[in-house]
C-alpha positions in Angstrom: 127.0 93.7 91.0 129.8 96.7 91.7 127.2 98.9 93.4 125.0 98.2 96.5 121.4 98.2 96.1 119.0 100.4 98.0 115.4 99.9 97.9 112.9 102.8 98.5 109.0 101.7 99.8 108.3 104.5 102.5 105.1 102.2 103.3 104.9 98.6 103.4 101.1 97.8 103.8 99.6 94.5 102.6 98.6 94.4 99.3 100.2 93.1 96.1 103.0 95.8 95.7 104.5 94.8 99.1 103.9 90.9 98.3 106.3 91.5 95.2 108.6 93.6 97.2 109.2 90.6 100.2 109.3 88.1 97.4 111.8 90.3 95.2 113.8 91.5 98.5 114.5 88.0 99.5 115.3 86.8 96.1 118.0 89.6 95.7 119.7 88.8 99.0 120.7 85.5 97.7 122.6 87.2 94.8 123.6 90.6 95.8 126.2 91.1 98.8 124.4 94.5 100.2 120.9 95.5 100.1 119.6 98.3 102.3 115.8 99.0 102.6 114.3 102.6 103.4 110.9 102.5 104.9 108.9 103.9 108.1 107.8 100.2 108.9 110.7 98.7 111.1 108.1 95.9 112.0 108.3 94.2 109.0 112.1 93.4 109.4 111.3 90.2 110.9 110.1 89.1 107.0 113.0 90.2 105.6 116.4 87.9 105.2 118.9 88.8 107.6 121.3 89.8 105.5 118.8 93.1 104.1 120.3 95.8 106.0 116.9 98.5 107.3 116.7 102.0 107.3 114.0 103.4 109.3 112.9 106.6 112.0 114.3 106.0 115.2 110.8 106.6 116.5 107.6 104.6 115.9 105.1 107.9 115.9 105.0 108.2 112.2 103.6 104.8 111.6 100.4 105.4 111.4 100.5 108.8 109.9 99.2 109.7 106.4 100.7 108.4 103.6 102.7 111.8 102.3 103.9 112.3 105.7 105.6 109.0 105.4 107.3 109.8 102.0 108.6 112.8 103.5 110.1 111.4 106.4 111.8 108.6 104.3 112.8 110.9 101.7 114.7 112.4 104.5 116.0 109.4 105.3 117.1 108.8 101.5 118.7 112.1 101.6 120.8 111.4 104.6 122.4 108.0 103.4 123.0 109.5 99.8 124.9 112.5 101.7 127.3 110.1 103.3 127.4 107.3 100.7 126.3 107.7 97.2 128.2 104.1 96.1 124.3 102.8 95.4 121.9 101.9 92.9 118.5 103.0 94.1 115.5 101.0 93.1 112.2 102.5 93.7 108.9 100.7 94.7 106.7 103.9 96.1 107.2 107.8 95.7 108.8 107.8 92.4 109.0 111.1 91.8 110.9 112.1 94.7 113.4 109.4 95.0 114.4 110.1 91.0 114.6 113.9 91.9 117.0 112.9 94.8 119.0 110.3 93.0 119.7 112.8 90.0 120.6 115.4 92.5 123.3 113.0 94.1 124.4 111.9 90.8 123.0 108.2 91.3 121.5 105.8 89.3 117.9 104.9 89.9 115.6 101.7 88.7 111.7 102.7 89.3 109.3 100.3 89.6 105.7 101.7 88.7 102.8 99.8 90.3 99.6 101.2 89.2 98.0 102.3 85.6 98.4 105.9 84.6 94.7 106.0 83.9 94.1 106.2 87.5 96.3 108.9 88.8 96.8 111.0 85.5 93.8 112.9 85.0 95.5 116.7 85.8 97.7 117.8 83.4 100.0 119.6 85.2 100.5 116.3 86.9 101.1 114.8 83.5 103.6 117.4 82.5 105.7 117.0 85.6 105.4 113.1 85.6 107.1 113.3 81.8 109.8 115.1 83.0 110.8 113.2 86.2 110.0 109.9 84.7 112.4 110.4 81.9 115.3 110.8 84.4 115.2 107.6 85.7 117.8 105.1 84.1 114.6 102.2 83.9 111.2 102.1 84.7 109.7 98.7 85.3 106.0 98.1 84.8 104.2 94.7 85.4 102.0 94.6 82.2 102.4 95.0 78.6 99.4 96.8 78.4 100.6 99.1 81.2 103.8 99.6 79.3 101.9 100.6 76.1 99.9 103.1 78.0 103.2 104.6 79.9 105.0 104.8 77.0 102.4 106.7 74.8 101.3 109.2 77.5 104.8 109.7 78.7 107.1 109.2 75.8 109.1 106.9 78.1 110.7 103.4 77.1 109.4 101.1 80.0 110.3 97.4 80.4 107.7 94.7 81.3 108.3 92.1 83.9 105.2 90.0 85.1 104.6 90.2 88.9 106.0 86.6 90.0 103.6 84.3 91.5 104.4 81.6 94.2 102.2 79.0 93.2 103.3 76.3 95.8 103.0 79.0 98.5 99.6 80.0 97.4 98.4 76.4 97.3 100.4 75.6 101.1 98.3 78.6 102.5 95.1 77.7 100.8 95.2 74.1 102.5 95.6 75.6 106.2 92.4 74.8 108.5 89.7 77.4 108.3 86.0 77.1 109.8 84.1 79.6 108.5 80.1 78.8 108.0 79.2 81.8 106.4 79.9 80.4 102.9 77.3 77.2 102.2 76.5 74.5 99.5 73.6 76.3 99.0 74.7 79.6 98.0 76.9 81.2 95.5 79.9 82.2 97.1 81.8 85.2 96.2 84.8 86.9 97.5 87.1 89.7 96.9 90.6 90.6 98.2 92.0 94.1 98.3 92.2 97.4 99.9 88.9 99.3 100.6 89.6 102.6 98.4 87.6 104.0 95.6 90.0 102.3 92.9 88.9 98.9 94.0 85.2 99.9 93.8 83.8 97.2 96.0 80.3 99.1 96.5 79.8 98.0 93.0 79.8 94.4 94.4 77.5 95.5 97.3 75.1 96.9 94.9 74.7 93.8 92.9 74.1 91.6 95.6 71.3 94.2 96.9 69.9 93.8 93.4 70.2 89.9 93.6 69.4 88.8 96.9 66.1 87.9 96.5 66.5 86.1 93.0 69.1 83.8 93.8 71.0 82.5 97.1 74.2 84.5 97.2 77.0 85.5 99.9 79.8 87.6 99.6 82.9 88.1 101.6 85.0 91.3 101.0 88.2 91.4 103.0 90.5 94.4 103.6 91.4 97.5 104.9 90.8 101.5 104.0 89.1 104.6 103.8 86.1 103.4 102.4 85.3 100.7 104.7 82.9 102.7 106.8 81.1 103.5 103.7 81.1 99.9 102.5 79.5 98.7 106.3 77.2 101.7 106.5 75.7 100.1 102.9 75.5 96.9 104.0 73.7 98.0 107.1 71.2 100.4 105.4 70.0 97.9 102.8 70.0 95.2 105.3 72.7 93.2 103.5 74.3 91.6 106.9 72.6 88.2 106.1 74.2 87.8 102.9 77.8 89.9 103.1 80.6 89.9 105.4 83.0 92.3 105.5 86.6 91.6 107.4 89.9 94.1 107.8 92.6 92.7 106.6 93.6 89.0 106.3 97.0 88.2 106.1 96.5 84.6 105.0 93.0 85.4 102.3 93.9 82.0 100.1 92.0 79.7 102.7 88.9 82.2 102.1 89.8 82.0 98.3 89.7 78.6 98.5 86.0 77.9 100.0 84.2 80.4 97.6 83.1 79.7 94.1 84.1 82.9 92.4 86.5 85.8 92.8 85.1 89.2 91.6 87.5 92.3 90.9 85.5 95.7 90.8 88.6 98.1 90.1 88.6 100.8 88.0 92.0 100.5 87.1 95.2 98.5 88.4 98.4 97.5 87.4 98.8 93.5 87.3 96.2 92.3 90.3 97.9 89.8 92.7 94.6 88.3 93.6 93.3 87.4 90.2 96.8 85.3 89.8 96.4 83.6 93.4 92.5 83.2 92.4 93.6 81.4 89.5 95.9 79.2 91.5 93.3 78.1 93.5 91.2 77.2 90.0 88.7 80.1 90.9 85.9 81.3 88.4 86.9 84.9 87.9 84.5 87.6 87.3 86.5 91.2 86.9 86.2 94.4 85.0 88.1 95.1 82.0 89.7 98.2 84.0 93.5 99.5 82.8 95.7 97.5 83.3 96.2 94.0 84.1 93.0 92.0 84.1 92.7 91.5 80.4 96.3 89.9 80.1 95.5 87.7 83.3 92.3 86.7 81.9 93.7 86.2 78.1 91.1 88.9 76.6 88.2 86.6 78.4 89.5 82.8 77.6 90.6 82.5 80.9 87.5 84.8 83.1 84.3 86.8 82.5 84.3 90.5 82.2 81.9 92.7 83.4 81.4 96.6 82.3 82.9 99.2 84.6 80.7 101.0 87.1 77.9 99.2 85.9 76.5 96.9 88.8 73.5 95.8 86.6 76.3 93.9 84.3 77.9 92.4 87.1 74.5 91.3 88.5 73.7 89.8 85.0 77.1 88.1 84.8 76.5 86.5 88.6 73.3 85.3 87.6 74.6 83.5 84.5 77.2 81.8 86.7 75.2 80.4 89.2 73.4 78.6 86.1 76.2 77.9 84.1 79.2 76.9 86.6 80.6 74.1 84.5 81.3 76.3 81.4 83.1 78.9 83.4 85.0 76.2 85.3 86.7 75.5 81.8 87.6 79.0 81.6 89.3 78.6 85.0 91.4 75.6 83.6 92.5 77.9 80.8 94.0 80.3 83.3 95.6 77.6 85.7 97.2 76.1 82.5 98.5 79.6 81.5 100.2 80.6 84.7 103.6 79.8 83.8 104.0 83.2 82.5 104.1 84.6 85.7 106.4 81.8 87.1 108.4 83.5 90.2 112.0 82.3 89.3 111.6 83.6 85.8 110.1 87.0 86.4 112.5 87.7 89.9 115.6 86.6 87.6 114.7 89.5 85.2 114.5 92.1 87.8 117.7 90.9 89.2 119.3 91.1 85.4 118.2 94.7 85.0 119.4 96.3 88.1 122.8 94.0 87.5 122.8 96.0 83.8 122.6 99.3 85.8 124.9 98.9 88.9 128.3 98.7 86.7 
């Protein structure tokens, strides 16, 4: 690459976006001589290749600020960086609007990676108009599913490129084998798990309602692992409905794979996604998957139902019905699981990471 690469990701959390960021950054560091990352989270420097330069605020006071404060601070850092050196290709992972506008002000090329289907954030007409103007200023826009690509292109008249999320199958299997003593799950119960940020988007309250509906009908256990603003709400629901015997609510887990391995099935209750990594990880571990047919991603991962079971969005009774069916028909649903596992090559790590490299190389000339 002729130009230096600058990756813009104001906030590094613990979700799928961040997993892809670490995988991709460390992969690119082997192929690109100069990589700089702008972020608020200096504590993650240890997880990045030593060749990657990190630009962060001098003070740690912003670490626990709201997301938009983090965006503003990092936009300031990006402005300052480009003010003194414009020999960069920008690769934005978050705050794409701001990064695109700033890159155009400095006449710098930018490749933007969009992570979440427009159905989740484009209900405001003014926002739609502004986003359409801004997104088409980017030199390239990358999305992570073909349904996402179709939706984005139709809504905003752009020409996005689809690259699937890379999955490190060997690493998932390795982490799943780490010893875990977890007596909550047992052989007498149907053991379900959900891993994801506790937000309205992920809609874990739906699973709790299904468990409440089923608790007297079948032996059932549910683990929800993730932090977020909905965490207190989920916790209150568990207490008010006497579900503590049936549900465990954990904060963020650095290694969720060993918990997923012990479960019978993974449940995704989201209202919208991009391409949910957790479903790929569940497939790596040959787990039965129950999922909403939300935009976008689950339909492609689960091959329109050949590799998993769908339930209606925002319908806990339909989810309860599918869970009850699962209890009685594990063997049938296990066959679907194997279909998903045998088609994971679509998300091969090396193949998809190299696709990113080729795109970035094209726009660095």
